[in-house]
SEVEX-868571 format. One record per residue (C-alpha): residue in one letter; y, x, z. Coordinates in steps of 0.02 Angstrom, whole numbers, plus 50000, padded with zeros to 5 digits. Layout:
N
REC  r      Y      X      Z
REC  A      Y      X      Z
...
END
This chain:
822
REC  r      Y      X      Z
REC  X  47010  49756  50102
REC  X  47081  49854  49953
REC  X  47278  49895  49896
REC  X  47332  50000  49743
REC  X  47397  50114  49866
REC  X  47243  50092  50001
REC  X  47188  50281  49985
REC  X  47368  50334  50026
REC  X  47398  50226  50177
REC  X  47389  50343  50317
REC  X  47377  50245  50479
REC  X  47429  50298  50654
REC  X  47270  50402  50730
REC  X  47217  50377  50901
REC  X  47300  50487  51041
REC  X  47137  50586  51102
REC  X  47023  50679  51023
REC  X  46834  50610  51012
REC  X  46709  50682  51157
REC  X  46523  50730  51088
REC  X  46460  50557  51150
REC  X  46594  50462  51054
REC  X  46546  50565  50890
REC  X  46386  50520  50911
REC  X  46378  50345  50959
REC  X  46575  50296  50924
REC  X  46557  50149  51012
REC  X  46662  50179  51158
REC  X  46806  50083  51067
REC  X  46702  49917  51081
REC  X  46781  49781  51154
REC  X  46701  49698  51309
REC  X  46693  49522  51334
REC  X  46616  49394  51436
REC  X  46573  49245  51338
REC  X  46487  49224  51150
REC  X  46590  49137  51039
REC  X  46486  49007  50954
REC  X  46579  48883  50853
REC  X  46764  48839  50820
REC  X  46841  48679  50727
REC  X  47010  48723  50674
REC  X  47123  48570  50621
REC  X  47284  48616  50534
REC  X  47422  48487  50480
REC  X  47620  48476  50468
REC  X  47642  48623  50382
REC  X  47821  48676  50364
REC  X  47893  48793  50239
REC  X  48066  48787  50317
REC  X  48016  48834  50489
REC  X  47863  48917  50448
REC  X  47773  48814  50574
REC  X  47616  48689  50591
REC  X  47524  48587  50714
REC  X  47352  48641  50765
REC  X  47201  48582  50863
REC  X  47059  48691  50889
REC  X  46885  48651  50976
REC  X  46806  48810  51035
REC  X  46617  48805  51085
REC  X  46554  48964  51182
REC  X  46423  49024  51284
REC  X  46456  49125  51461
REC  X  46391  49298  51460
REC  X  46412  49316  51653
REC  X  46378  49210  51805
REC  X  46509  49091  51875
REC  X  46632  49113  51719
REC  X  46796  49037  51792
REC  X  46919  49085  51648
REC  X  46905  49099  51470
REC  X  47032  49229  51390
REC  X  47079  49193  51214
REC  X  47185  49290  51086
REC  X  47336  49173  51060
REC  X  47505  49230  50985
REC  X  47641  49210  51098
REC  X  47739  49091  50955
REC  X  47579  48970  50994
REC  X  47651  48835  51095
REC  X  47498  48756  51192
REC  X  47527  48581  51240
REC  X  47363  48518  51307
REC  X  47187  48607  51339
REC  X  47051  48455  51372
REC  X  46870  48467  51408
REC  X  46768  48413  51245
REC  X  46595  48413  51324
REC  X  46616  48235  51374
REC  X  46684  48083  51272
REC  X  46872  48090  51195
REC  X  46912  47933  51300
REC  X  46866  48019  51458
REC  X  46930  48181  51399
REC  X  46963  48306  51570
REC  X  47119  48403  51548
REC  X  47105  48590  51590
REC  X  47223  48705  51669
REC  X  47289  48839  51559
REC  X  47403  48986  51558
REC  X  47488  49107  51445
REC  X  47526  49293  51448
REC  X  47591  49360  51305
REC  X  47478  49358  51149
REC  X  47339  49286  51276
REC  X  47285  49101  51325
REC  X  47182  49078  51485
REC  X  47084  48931  51493
REC  X  47011  48875  51666
REC  X  46855  48774  51651
REC  X  46844  48626  51769
REC  X  46702  48715  51864
REC  X  46628  48883  51839
REC  X  46494  48921  51702
REC  X  46327  48984  51727
REC  X  46268  49123  51644
REC  X  46212  49062  51446
REC  X  46276  48884  51494
REC  X  46394  48812  51355
REC  X  46580  48757  51377
REC  X  46665  48665  51245
REC  X  46863  48628  51255
REC  X  46996  48570  51128
REC  X  47170  48660  51123
REC  X  47323  48566  51053
REC  X  47467  48671  51005
REC  X  47627  48693  50880
REC  X  47629  48862  50801
REC  X  47796  48946  50732
REC  X  47738  49079  50631
REC  X  47824  49251  50622
REC  X  47818  49236  50421
REC  X  47685  49364  50364
REC  X  47603  49388  50530
REC  X  47423  49299  50517
REC  X  47501  49171  50387
REC  X  47630  49190  50261
REC  X  47728  49062  50180
REC  X  47783  49070  50010
REC  X  47929  48955  49933
REC  X  47973  48965  49761
REC  X  48134  49065  49741
REC  X  48167  49059  49551
REC  X  48039  49188  49505
REC  X  47927  49137  49367
REC  X  47745  49140  49422
REC  X  47786  49106  49612
REC  X  47731  48930  49661
REC  X  47745  48880  49844
REC  X  47605  48929  49943
REC  X  47517  48977  50105
REC  X  47399  49118  50124
REC  X  47311  49189  50281
REC  X  47287  49378  50314
REC  X  47158  49425  50475
REC  X  47127  49606  50469
REC  X  47133  49688  50587
REC  X  47175  49568  50725
REC  X  47305  49447  50644
REC  X  47204  49268  50645
REC  X  47268  49228  50831
REC  X  47438  49228  50778
REC  X  47406  49052  50689
REC  X  47259  48997  50786
REC  X  47173  49026  50971
REC  X  47013  49135  50954
REC  X  46926  49285  50999
REC  X  47018  49405  50885
REC  X  46896  49562  50892
REC  X  46748  49608  50760
REC  X  46618  49618  50875
REC  X  46569  49441  50906
REC  X  46512  49329  50775
REC  X  46550  49130  50765
REC  X  46531  48980  50654
REC  X  46689  48865  50605
REC  X  46752  48734  50519
REC  X  46924  48743  50446
REC  X  47012  48572  50407
REC  X  47188  48565  50336
REC  X  47299  48414  50289
REC  X  47422  48462  50139
REC  X  47515  48384  49999
REC  X  47404  48292  49879
REC  X  47464  48427  49739
REC  X  47392  48574  49836
REC  X  47232  48646  49843
REC  X  47146  48725  50022
REC  X  47026  48856  49985
REC  X  46932  48919  50149
REC  X  46758  49010  50196
REC  X  46583  48936  50175
REC  X  46548  48747  50098
REC  X  46668  48622  50042
REC  X  46600  48467  50145
REC  X  46746  48351  50136
REC  X  46904  48307  50024
REC  X  46991  48139  50090
REC  X  47154  48071  50032
REC  X  47264  47980  50165
REC  X  47312  47809  50090
REC  X  47508  47814  50084
REC  X  47546  47971  50151
REC  X  47539  48084  49998
REC  X  47415  48202  50073
REC  X  47228  48235  50072
REC  X  47121  48312  50208
REC  X  46997  48467  50166
REC  X  46868  48522  50258
REC  X  46771  48686  50238
REC  X  46618  48740  50360
REC  X  46557  48910  50373
REC  X  46381  48890  50426
REC  X  46327  49063  50440
REC  X  46410  49185  50587
REC  X  46553  49295  50543
REC  X  46695  49393  50622
REC  X  46840  49297  50652
REC  X  46948  49416  50562
REC  X  46887  49341  50413
REC  X  46930  49160  50431
REC  X  47040  49127  50282
REC  X  47156  48994  50225
REC  X  47235  48974  50060
REC  X  47360  48814  50018
REC  X  47428  48816  49848
REC  X  47441  48735  49677
REC  X  47279  48795  49602
REC  X  47159  48758  49472
REC  X  46970  48805  49480
REC  X  46867  48879  49352
REC  X  46691  48867  49396
REC  X  46538  48994  49353
REC  X  46367  49022  49437
REC  X  46245  49159  49489
REC  X  46083  49068  49490
REC  X  46123  48913  49584
REC  X  46260  49001  49693
REC  X  46442  48939  49635
REC  X  46558  49073  49572
REC  X  46740  48997  49578
REC  X  46919  49062  49525
REC  X  47049  48988  49581
REC  X  47228  49022  49504
REC  X  47388  48956  49458
REC  X  47375  48835  49303
REC  X  47483  48962  49207
REC  X  47351  49092  49227
REC  X  47193  48989  49179
REC  X  47175  49058  49000
REC  X  47178  49232  49075
REC  X  47063  49198  49223
REC  X  46894  49199  49148
REC  X  46911  49358  49050
REC  X  46962  49438  49212
REC  X  46837  49360  49335
REC  X  46699  49324  49211
REC  X  46614  49484  49274
REC  X  46578  49421  49434
REC  X  46400  49340  49418
REC  X  46343  49505  49346
REC  X  46418  49616  49484
REC  X  46328  49501  49610
REC  X  46166  49532  49524
REC  X  46182  49716  49507
REC  X  46223  49732  49702
REC  X  46085  49602  49750
REC  X  45959  49706  49663
REC  X  46034  49885  49721
REC  X  46029  49824  49896
REC  X  45866  49724  49896
REC  X  45981  49584  49991
REC  X  46027  49432  49880
REC  X  46215  49383  49903
REC  X  46204  49297  50070
REC  X  46347  49154  50059
REC  X  46344  48983  49991
REC  X  46466  49020  49865
REC  X  46593  49158  49805
REC  X  46775  49108  49780
REC  X  46910  49226  49715
REC  X  47080  49166  49742
REC  X  47243  49238  49691
REC  X  47405  49221  49774
REC  X  47593  49297  49768
REC  X  47649  49439  49853
REC  X  47478  49505  49918
REC  X  47448  49687  49941
REC  X  47284  49681  49841
REC  X  47127  49613  49896
REC  X  47037  49547  50049
REC  X  46868  49510  50084
REC  X  46868  49355  50186
REC  X  46676  49275  50175
REC  X  46639  49203  50031
REC  X  46820  49181  49994
REC  X  46917  49339  49928
REC  X  47092  49321  49920
REC  X  47188  49436  49772
REC  X  47347  49461  49720
REC  X  47395  49365  49574
REC  X  47417  49516  49433
REC  X  47299  49427  49309
REC  X  47296  49559  49147
REC  X  47339  49487  48981
REC  X  47232  49538  48829
REC  X  47323  49690  48782
REC  X  47323  49768  48974
REC  X  47120  49787  48945
REC  X  47186  49939  48831
REC  X  47231  50025  48987
REC  X  47076  49980  49097
REC  X  47169  49868  49228
REC  X  47142  49929  49398
REC  X  47103  49737  49441
REC  X  46943  49733  49357
REC  X  46889  49923  49367
REC  X  46913  49918  49563
REC  X  46984  49778  49654
REC  X  46838  49647  49586
REC  X  46698  49754  49630
REC  X  46760  49824  49792
REC  X  46799  49666  49861
REC  X  46644  49594  49817
REC  X  46537  49727  49885
REC  X  46636  49680  50068
REC  X  46515  49529  50059
REC  X  46387  49634  50109
REC  X  46478  49773  50195
REC  X  46589  49700  50307
REC  X  46557  49526  50309
REC  X  46350  49517  50314
REC  X  46348  49676  50431
REC  X  46510  49708  50502
REC  X  46587  49867  50599
REC  X  46564  49849  50786
REC  X  46740  49915  50812
REC  X  46885  49976  50713
REC  X  46835  50184  50735
REC  X  46691  50116  50624
REC  X  46806  50057  50488
REC  X  46720  50181  50360
REC  X  46575  50059  50368
REC  X  46663  49925  50280
REC  X  46784  50025  50165
REC  X  46680  50180  50129
REC  X  46537  50063  50062
REC  X  46656  49926  49961
REC  X  46746  50077  49894
REC  X  46554  50183  49830
REC  X  46471  50012  49769
REC  X  46596  49993  49613
REC  X  46543  50167  49557
REC  X  46348  50116  49555
REC  X  46392  49965  49465
REC  X  46485  50043  49320
REC  X  46334  50163  49311
REC  X  46209  50026  49298
REC  X  46315  49938  49158
REC  X  46397  50089  49065
REC  X  46303  50241  49121
REC  X  46328  50415  49214
REC  X  46503  50462  49140
REC  X  46587  50300  49188
REC  X  46495  50341  49368
REC  X  46580  50513  49366
REC  X  46741  50436  49305
REC  X  46750  50318  49452
REC  X  46708  50445  49581
REC  X  46817  50586  49508
REC  X  46962  50475  49548
REC  X  46908  50450  49721
REC  X  46890  50629  49741
REC  X  47083  50663  49675
REC  X  47136  50520  49797
REC  X  47035  50604  49942
REC  X  47122  50783  49916
REC  X  47297  50704  49928
REC  X  47263  50620  50088
REC  X  47162  50767  50165
REC  X  47311  50883  50123
REC  X  47428  50761  50236
REC  X  47323  50736  50375
REC  X  47128  50788  50401
REC  X  47030  50664  50497
REC  X  46845  50619  50518
REC  X  46774  50476  50435
REC  X  46726  50396  50604
REC  X  46887  50394  50710
REC  X  46994  50261  50747
REC  X  47117  50236  50618
REC  X  47045  50365  50505
REC  X  47180  50397  50357
REC  X  47026  50432  50233
REC  X  46902  50310  50246
REC  X  46904  50233  50074
REC  X  46891  50393  49954
REC  X  46797  50512  50084
REC  X  46677  50349  50128
REC  X  46639  50336  49948
REC  X  46600  50516  49906
REC  X  46509  50557  50086
REC  X  46397  50401  50017
REC  X  46376  50470  49845
REC  X  46324  50638  49914
REC  X  46198  50554  50013
REC  X  46138  50455  49870
REC  X  46117  50629  49781
REC  X  46038  50706  49930
REC  X  45906  50571  49974
REC  X  45875  50524  49777
REC  X  45904  50334  49722
REC  X  45736  50273  49804
REC  X  45755  50338  49979
REC  X  45942  50304  49980
REC  X  45937  50116  49932
REC  X  45773  50092  50057
REC  X  45894  50166  50189
REC  X  46037  50041  50146
REC  X  45911  49883  50134
REC  X  45848  49934  50318
REC  X  46020  49948  50369
REC  X  46073  49788  50307
REC  X  45919  49674  50352
REC  X  45918  49761  50529
REC  X  46091  49717  50566
REC  X  46116  49569  50458
REC  X  46241  49436  50512
REC  X  46270  49567  50648
REC  X  46368  49716  50697
REC  X  46340  49902  50671
REC  X  46407  50076  50726
REC  X  46404  50239  50622
REC  X  46250  50284  50702
REC  X  46155  50128  50667
REC  X  46176  50187  50477
REC  X  46095  50363  50523
REC  X  45945  50274  50615
REC  X  45911  50162  50475
REC  X  45897  50316  50369
REC  X  45788  50407  50499
REC  X  45671  50261  50494
REC  X  45656  50217  50318
REC  X  45648  50399  50268
REC  X  45568  50500  50412
REC  X  45717  50628  50392
REC  X  45839  50657  50536
REC  X  46012  50692  50454
REC  X  46108  50718  50622
REC  X  46183  50866  50545
REC  X  46251  50756  50385
REC  X  46321  50644  50497
REC  X  46401  50785  50621
REC  X  46483  50878  50490
REC  X  46523  50743  50352
REC  X  46559  50592  50466
REC  X  46607  50633  50633
REC  X  46699  50815  50585
REC  X  46838  50844  50477
REC  X  46868  50920  50310
REC  X  46756  50981  50173
REC  X  46697  51157  50133
REC  X  46812  51280  50027
REC  X  46690  51397  49916
REC  X  46747  51551  49842
REC  X  46618  51619  49724
REC  X  46608  51790  49635
REC  X  46469  51833  49513
REC  X  46406  52008  49467
REC  X  46263  52024  49336
REC  X  46139  52177  49345
REC  X  46095  52205  49155
REC  X  45955  52307  49196
REC  X  45878  52205  49329
REC  X  45929  52052  49218
REC  X  45993  51972  49390
REC  X  46150  51880  49435
REC  X  46216  51892  49612
REC  X  46318  51757  49666
REC  X  46410  51793  49840
REC  X  46476  51635  49912
REC  X  46607  51627  50042
REC  X  46648  51465  50151
REC  X  46839  51489  50190
REC  X  46894  51328  50251
REC  X  46986  51341  50409
REC  X  46957  51244  50576
REC  X  47110  51131  50611
REC  X  47067  51153  50800
REC  X  47061  51020  50950
REC  X  47197  50908  51017
REC  X  47311  50983  51114
REC  X  47389  50933  51277
REC  X  47538  50830  51233
REC  X  47426  50686  51187
REC  X  47540  50604  51048
REC  X  47474  50529  50907
REC  X  47551  50657  50776
REC  X  47471  50808  50891
REC  X  47294  50749  50886
REC  X  47194  50883  50787
REC  X  47000  50865  50730
REC  X  46876  50987  50695
REC  X  46821  51060  50526
REC  X  46653  51145  50529
REC  X  46660  51341  50503
REC  X  46504  51321  50389
REC  X  46433  51170  50301
REC  X  46248  51146  50274
REC  X  46203  51078  50116
REC  X  46074  51124  49967
REC  X  46164  51180  49805
REC  X  46100  51200  49624
REC  X  46160  51342  49497
REC  X  46154  51329  49312
REC  X  46146  51491  49222
REC  X  46172  51482  49026
REC  X  46099  51622  48906
REC  X  46074  51636  48740
REC  X  45891  51583  48768
REC  X  45913  51430  48864
REC  X  45965  51376  49041
REC  X  45891  51424  49213
REC  X  45929  51315  49373
REC  X  45895  51380  49540
REC  X  45924  51303  49707
REC  X  45975  51369  49872
REC  X  46025  51311  50051
REC  X  46199  51353  50082
REC  X  46193  51377  50280
REC  X  46319  51526  50320
REC  X  46485  51589  50318
REC  X  46450  51723  50176
REC  X  46296  51726  50091
REC  X  46217  51780  49926
REC  X  46123  51689  49796
REC  X  46022  51794  49683
REC  X  45947  51711  49517
REC  X  45823  51821  49428
REC  X  45721  51824  49262
REC  X  45873  51790  49159
REC  X  45839  51810  48966
REC  X  45999  51901  48956
REC  X  46189  51907  49009
REC  X  46269  51739  49072
REC  X  46349  51639  48947
REC  X  46397  51499  49078
REC  X  46378  51499  49264
REC  X  46392  51312  49345
REC  X  46398  51324  49540
REC  X  46346  51155  49615
REC  X  46264  51093  49457
REC  X  46287  50897  49460
REC  X  46436  50919  49581
REC  X  46340  50854  49736
REC  X  46458  50935  49856
REC  X  46627  50860  49903
REC  X  46710  51031  49900
REC  X  46846  51144  49830
REC  X  46794  51277  49731
REC  X  46861  51453  49670
REC  X  46765  51547  49557
REC  X  46855  51665  49435
REC  X  46758  51672  49283
REC  X  46769  51746  49096
REC  X  46857  51615  48975
REC  X  46689  51608  48872
REC  X  46592  51555  49033
REC  X  46727  51406  49053
REC  X  46739  51357  48863
REC  X  46540  51344  48856
REC  X  46545  51233  49024
REC  X  46677  51138  48948
REC  X  46577  51090  48793
REC  X  46406  51073  48879
REC  X  46410  51021  49060
REC  X  46361  50839  49059
REC  X  46468  50812  49220
REC  X  46647  50757  49197
REC  X  46694  50853  49368
REC  X  46642  51003  49313
REC  X  46718  50979  49155
REC  X  46868  50928  49239
REC  X  46858  51105  49343
REC  X  46841  51212  49211
REC  X  46993  51121  49110
REC  X  47097  51151  49265
REC  X  47038  51351  49270
REC  X  47082  51363  49071
REC  X  47247  51277  49096
REC  X  47315  51430  49196
REC  X  47273  51551  49057
REC  X  47416  51504  48950
REC  X  47414  51681  48862
REC  X  47231  51667  48824
REC  X  47209  51612  48639
REC  X  47034  51582  48691
REC  X  47084  51464  48823
REC  X  47194  51357  48706
REC  X  47055  51347  48577
REC  X  46936  51270  48708
REC  X  47046  51138  48770
REC  X  47095  51097  48585
REC  X  46920  51050  48548
REC  X  46888  50961  48710
REC  X  47053  50857  48682
REC  X  47003  50807  48511
REC  X  46815  50818  48517
REC  X  46731  50794  48686
REC  X  46614  50640  48715
REC  X  46706  50556  48849
REC  X  46889  50492  48840
REC  X  46922  50570  49018
REC  X  46874  50752  48959
REC  X  46990  50725  48820
REC  X  47129  50658  48910
REC  X  47122  50804  49044
REC  X  47122  50931  48911
REC  X  47262  50858  48825
REC  X  47376  50861  48999
REC  X  47314  51055  49005
REC  X  47375  51084  48820
REC  X  47559  51059  48885
REC  X  47545  51219  48965
REC  X  47523  51307  48791
REC  X  47678  51250  48706
REC  X  47681  51255  48518
REC  X  47516  51318  48519
REC  X  47440  51153  48582
REC  X  47559  51027  48479
REC  X  47447  51002  48328
REC  X  47292  50966  48434
REC  X  47408  50840  48525
REC  X  47460  50754  48377
REC  X  47285  50738  48327
REC  X  47254  50660  48491
REC  X  47383  50538  48478
REC  X  47252  50450  48352
REC  X  47118  50432  48472
REC  X  47050  50261  48512
REC  X  47055  50278  48690
REC  X  47237  50231  48756
REC  X  47222  50340  48908
REC  X  47202  50492  48782
REC  X  47344  50441  48684
REC  X  47462  50425  48840
REC  X  47389  50598  48892
REC  X  47441  50672  48723
REC  X  47613  50581  48718
REC  X  47646  50636  48893
REC  X  47603  50818  48840
REC  X  47705  50836  48680
REC  X  47872  50766  48788
REC  X  47842  50923  48912
REC  X  47826  51028  48751
REC  X  47994  50949  48671
REC  X  48058  50992  48502
REC  X  48110  50866  48344
REC  X  47939  50857  48305
REC  X  47878  50778  48484
REC  X  48025  50669  48471
REC  X  47974  50600  48317
REC  X  47798  50569  48376
REC  X  47858  50482  48536
REC  X  47969  50375  48445
REC  X  47837  50320  48330
REC  X  47705  50292  48470
REC  X  47856  50179  48550
REC  X  47857  50080  48409
REC  X  47671  50071  48344
REC  X  47563  50088  48484
REC  X  47471  49930  48553
REC  X  47447  50007  48731
REC  X  47578  49954  48870
REC  X  47547  50126  48966
REC  X  47557  50228  48799
REC  X  47725  50144  48751
REC  X  47790  50167  48939
REC  X  47734  50365  48928
REC  X  47819  50379  48749
REC  X  47986  50323  48833
REC  X  47992  50456  48947
REC  X  47926  50587  48816
REC  X  48054  50530  48700
REC  X  48204  50571  48831
REC  X  48114  50733  48896
REC  X  48095  50794  48694
REC  X  48286  50751  48652
REC  X  48405  50695  48772
REC  X  48513  50621  48649
REC  X  48398  50479  48643
REC  X  48408  50430  48827
REC  X  48524  50276  48787
REC  X  48426  50207  48660
REC  X  48251  50230  48746
REC  X  48332  50141  48908
REC  X  48383  49985  48814
REC  X  48221  49984  48734
REC  X  48120  50001  48883
REC  X  48232  49874  48998
REC  X  48213  49735  48850
REC  X  48023  49745  48834
REC  X  47910  49656  48962
REC  X  47728  49715  48988
REC  X  47596  49700  49112
REC  X  47639  49743  49295
REC  X  47807  49781  49204
REC  X  47750  49969  49173
REC  X  47868  49983  49022
REC  X  48032  49938  49122
REC  X  47971  50040  49259
REC  X  47979  50187  49146
REC  X  48163  50152  49097
REC  X  48210  50129  49274
REC  X  48128  50302  49314
REC  X  48236  50380  49173
REC  X  48389  50295  49247
REC  X  48367  50348  49419
REC  X  48297  50534  49377
REC  X  48450  50558  49250
REC  X  48580  50467  49360
REC  X  48630  50361  49211
REC  X  48775  50254  49258
REC  X  48806  50194  49085
REC  X  48655  50087  49113
REC  X  48702  50002  49277
REC  X  48749  49832  49176
REC  X  48583  49823  49092
REC  X  48485  49862  49254
REC  X  48599  49742  49348
REC  X  48546  49598  49226
REC  X  48364  49613  49276
REC  X  48382  49618  49455
REC  X  48299  49446  49475
REC  X  48150  49503  49393
REC  X  48073  49623  49521
REC  X  48119  49744  49657
REC  X  48147  49890  49555
REC  X  48320  49858  49483
REC  X  48398  49843  49663
REC  X  48308  50010  49714
REC  X  48381  50090  49539
REC  X  48568  50033  49598
REC  X  48532  50092  49758
REC  X  48478  50270  49687
REC  X  48636  50268  49576
REC  X  48757  50224  49723
REC  X  48684  50357  49843
REC  X  48722  50474  49692
REC  X  48915  50426  49698
REC  X  48922  50271  49582
REC  X  49054  50138  49652
REC  X  48996  50013  49511
REC  X  48817  50007  49561
REC  X  48862  50011  49751
REC  X  48979  49853  49712
REC  X  48847  49772  49612
REC  X  48698  49801  49736
REC  X  48828  49733  49884
REC  X  48874  49578  49763
REC  X  48671  49535  49766
REC  X  48678  49526  49946
REC  X  48755  49344  49921
REC  X  48634  49304  49769
REC  X  48580  49129  49765
REC  X  48407  49183  49744
REC  X  48311  49221  49910
REC  X  48202  49364  49824
REC  X  48347  49448  49753
REC  X  48439  49455  49931
REC  X  48281  49507  49999
REC  X  48269  49650  49878
REC  X  48442  49704  49886
REC  X  48434  49717  50084
REC  X  48271  49811  50051
REC  X  48359  49932  49937
REC  X  48493  49956  50074
REC  X  48391  49992  50212
REC  X  48255  50089  50132
REC  X  48313  50171  49966
REC  X  48477  50218  49986
REC  X  48452  50287  50171
REC  X  48339  50420  50097
REC  X  48468  50480  49964
REC  X  48613  50492  50067
REC  X  48672  50651  50118
REC  X  48859  50633  50185
REC  X  48838  50633  50378
REC  X  48932  50477  50382
REC  X  48832  50397  50252
REC  X  48681  50446  50361
REC  X  48743  50348  50520
REC  X  48764  50193  50419
REC  X  48587  50225  50344
REC  X  48519  50219  50527
REC  X  48591  50041  50541
REC  X  48530  49980  50382
REC  X  48360  50033  50425
REC  X  48353  49905  50557
REC  X  48460  49768  50477
REC  X  48374  49620  50467
REC  X  48497  49508  50375
REC  X  48609  49522  50238
REC  X  48759  49505  50359
REC  X  48695  49644  50460
REC  X  48704  49754  50300
REC  X  48872  49703  50245
REC  X  48940  49755  50424
REC  X  48862  49909  50391
REC  X  48927  49933  50214
REC  X  49092  49899  50274
REC  X  49091  50063  50379
REC  X  49080  50147  50221
REC  X  49247  50106  50184
REC  X  49313  50183  50335
REC  X  49407  50339  50332
REC  X  49290  50485  50400
REC  X  49339  50564  50566
REC  X  49391  50750  50570
REC  X  49211  50797  50641
REC  X  49131  50724  50473
END
């Protein structure tokens, strides 16, 4: 599963700290069950978009895992109204009714007689499901928006599929299934496995589509999509690779998804496990959070880029498609045993795209990919520090990817991929825990990495190194003093509340490290073992004074580094170090030296001449700190072939301001081919010349772009500057996205009665989406902005308002005179 915000999703942590036993096995969270779910036939019909309901029949086959099984407990949402349960082991004409009872989200079925250990039970459940829309199933109606046909889609992870069919809704039991859906003739049904039937019902205007998942998988991966879609066919060898999109998107689909067969090929070769399912489908739907790896049938948000969007390297192709595909091995083929091992799914899926881009484009794109993961990791870690293997860990995406990258660097490619192959084949079509991966590494390589697992997976945090260098010219020796300064975040306290749980950060991290020392006669590389809170690394035999010192050559350790160096050393590293992370670190150090002309010169060179766009862009951002001294280089960077560099340059020029910056920003707005650059140019223009604000806002609001990035830049300008003169322009776009409503809410909170009136009017808008966005703006944006006590009280009510009438009642309180105590 991947969202554009996935790495920032902070899930509620478990309320107790892990014991040593849990840290090593991490299986205490695994759910017990007294039967093995073998097969389910899920039949669905009478879908009703008005009432968000359906009729269902599920035939379940299971095997008893204890003697005398006299009751079967299934997960079934309380809004599933079960009408009957019958024993399906006999002919339908002699079906034996079975007693059942419901308790909240649980259905209990009582067999006619106790089932013996390892005997089979088969029964059929008929029910009517009233869906709490968005919980398990999402019904979407056309509401006047472009690109939003009527549709239904499911989302099972974590435990949401039982809200639309009775099942065992936990990942540690795998089953096969059939999904049979009867829908209007104009609608396509996409589900898991193989398409085995598509039968029209004469005179009814419907057809019944049957999909069969023949290889066992976890029930949270059962998928259903009903929508008017077209299919584009592709292949990997003999395996169908299909893309289901709206007809209006069919011209865009192949450029976006056409990389999929090659990705399948690379992942198959890296893991040594050929793609394990009978087909791979990718289906786009509306209002989805990103992507979900339903087995053989990934669901994706419908943000298909247009041709110009590829100039900005869309997240969709760079991360989303390869991430969800990786789950077909890591998550679907081998599945976490319990949710405390979520990183085994998401960490691997976040790691694999970097390996794909290395195979296709080389080392720099690989560094580029993981550097972005590193930035995300630090942001999350600063909010709350948690281990990888913990229930509801907040950092399973980027930290999982980075820890696997470290493991790859430590073991080397041959041993790493041999370990991964063993892990996948040993647990094929089954479940695994974190320690199962450790055991696979041990068995494949002979190396016990319990220390690695303990500090990187079961403990929290990362090392923070403070390094100082001293060169002895007489002995031609360099001494590096290395201190680990990370602090232990402590253990759980006695309050046992979710917010109070704390996890340990190791006082000392153990890892090998390489140090590269540049001299006038060439470079020397020395290796050492980091294993103490403070230690000294000596590098002898230097031919002369260092010209560059790179601590952790190749950037193999997940870390933060403080290392004060001469500007000349940093400038040399920026020019010569092949590793993009180390270059980025050097840029950050040079950016702080705003009075140093040598630092400015090094950044100016990098912004215009470095061999990879990410370094050029990073240097351009840093040049903003140097004011007019960096302007000439930034103007040169505006002619870069990379849109990312041009965007960084125009953003930096906006911060420098002045007439020349405004002129360049205006030119970039009118002439650049990149949406992102044009959006940045709008913001830069307003920063550089405040008198251009009104023109910039009008230009931006009138311009469409992929993901509306240009209009969003204009919305931010309006919201940040409190530009009430733009209210009419913003309101005119209120049907295009949620942002206009939120901008009006911000202006209302700043005291604009006009904005408040406009937003209130749209609570009665004829368009359902607009009403929804207006309520959303009142509930979330406005309360965060309000500062007056009386308005804060109203805001509290708005947060819990579920209908437009609730909101309108709360708004009426805004008009009441304030009491004396307010």
